[in-house]
C-alpha positions as CSV (number, residue, x, y, z in Angstrom):
1,X,97.7,116.9,127.7
2,X,97.7,118.7,124.1
3,X,96.7,115.3,123.1
4,X,93.4,113.6,120.9
5,X,91.1,111.9,123.7
6,X,88.6,110.1,121.4
7,X,89.1,108.9,118.2
8,X,85.6,106.9,115.6
9,X,86.3,105.0,113.6
10,X,83.8,103.8,111.1
11,X,84.7,101.7,108.4
12,X,83.3,101.3,105.0
13,X,80.0,98.9,105.8
14,X,79.1,98.2,101.7
15,X,80.3,95.0,101.5
16,X,79.2,93.5,105.0
17,X,75.9,94.5,104.8
18,X,72.9,92.4,105.2
19,X,71.2,94.2,102.7
20,X,73.4,92.7,99.7
21,X,73.1,90.2,97.2
22,X,73.9,86.7,97.9
23,X,74.9,85.1,94.5
24,X,78.1,83.1,94.5
25,X,79.9,85.1,92.5
26,X,79.2,88.7,94.3
27,X,79.8,86.4,97.6
28,X,83.4,85.6,96.5
29,X,84.2,89.4,95.5
30,X,82.5,91.2,98.5
31,X,84.7,88.5,100.8
32,X,87.9,89.6,99.4
33,X,86.9,93.3,99.6
34,X,85.6,92.5,103.2
35,X,89.1,91.0,104.1
36,X,90.8,94.2,102.5
37,X,88.9,96.3,104.7
38,X,89.3,94.6,107.5
39,X,92.9,94.4,107.0
40,X,92.8,98.1,106.7
41,X,90.7,98.7,110.2
42,X,93.6,96.7,111.9
43,X,96.0,98.9,110.5
44,X,94.8,101.8,111.3
45,X,93.8,100.4,114.7
46,X,97.6,99.4,115.2
47,X,98.9,103.2,114.2
48,X,96.6,104.5,116.5
49,X,97.7,102.2,119.4
50,X,101.2,102.5,118.9
51,X,101.7,106.2,117.0
52,X,99.3,108.4,118.9
53,X,98.3,108.8,122.5
54,X,94.3,108.3,121.6
55,X,92.9,107.3,124.9
56,X,89.7,106.1,123.7
57,X,88.9,104.5,120.2
58,X,85.0,104.1,119.3
59,X,84.6,101.7,116.1
60,X,81.4,101.1,114.9
61,X,80.4,98.5,112.1
62,X,77.1,96.7,110.6
63,X,76.0,93.5,112.2
64,X,76.7,91.7,108.9
65,X,80.3,91.4,109.8
66,X,79.6,89.2,112.6
67,X,76.9,87.4,110.7
68,X,78.4,86.8,107.0
69,X,81.9,86.9,107.9
70,X,82.6,85.4,111.4
71,X,86.0,84.7,110.8
72,X,87.1,88.1,110.1
73,X,84.9,89.2,112.9
74,X,86.8,87.2,115.2
75,X,90.3,88.3,113.7
76,X,89.2,91.9,114.7
77,X,88.5,91.0,117.8
78,X,91.4,89.3,118.5
79,X,93.3,92.0,117.0
80,X,91.5,94.5,119.3
81,X,92.6,92.5,122.6
82,X,96.5,92.6,121.7
83,X,96.3,96.1,121.9
84,X,97.0,98.4,125.2
85,X,93.4,98.9,125.4
86,X,90.3,97.6,127.2
87,X,87.6,96.8,125.1
88,X,83.8,96.4,125.3
89,X,81.7,95.0,122.7
90,X,78.2,95.1,122.0
91,X,75.6,95.1,119.5
92,X,72.7,97.9,119.6
93,X,69.7,98.2,117.6
94,X,68.6,101.9,116.7
95,X,64.9,100.7,117.4
96,X,66.3,100.2,121.1
97,X,67.7,103.7,121.5
98,X,63.8,105.2,120.3
99,X,64.5,105.2,116.5
100,X,61.4,104.6,114.2
101,X,64.0,101.5,112.6
102,X,65.5,98.5,113.2
103,X,69.3,99.5,112.2
104,X,71.6,97.1,114.3
105,X,75.4,97.8,114.9
106,X,78.0,96.6,116.3
107,X,80.2,98.7,118.6
108,X,83.5,98.5,120.3
109,X,84.8,101.0,122.6
110,X,88.6,100.7,123.5
111,X,89.9,102.6,127.1
112,X,93.8,102.7,126.9
113,X,94.8,101.2,129.7
114,X,97.4,103.0,131.0
115,X,94.8,105.9,130.9
116,X,92.6,104.3,133.1
117,X,95.4,104.0,135.8
């Protein structure tokens, strides 16, 4: 009671977007930045899980994280599994929701397990 029920986390997608140019030097710099951003997301999730009573966490990210940085995507999913939350993950295309364009996003919704009890 009196706490935050839902938190929405939308990390920067500049370096994970499929719209980026992919030359070798730029890809290496982008990889380092995505690693840093993914680490920051993990830290925020840990803080939310351990130091708040938030019941639901919603995370949105561009699909490029999964396609271009598979091991970072998988490490983020594993980190989420280690939390006290039940997670559901999906890819959603804006066109499927009647938008006039395609824009695929990764969506995670985590519900604190004790909130379900």
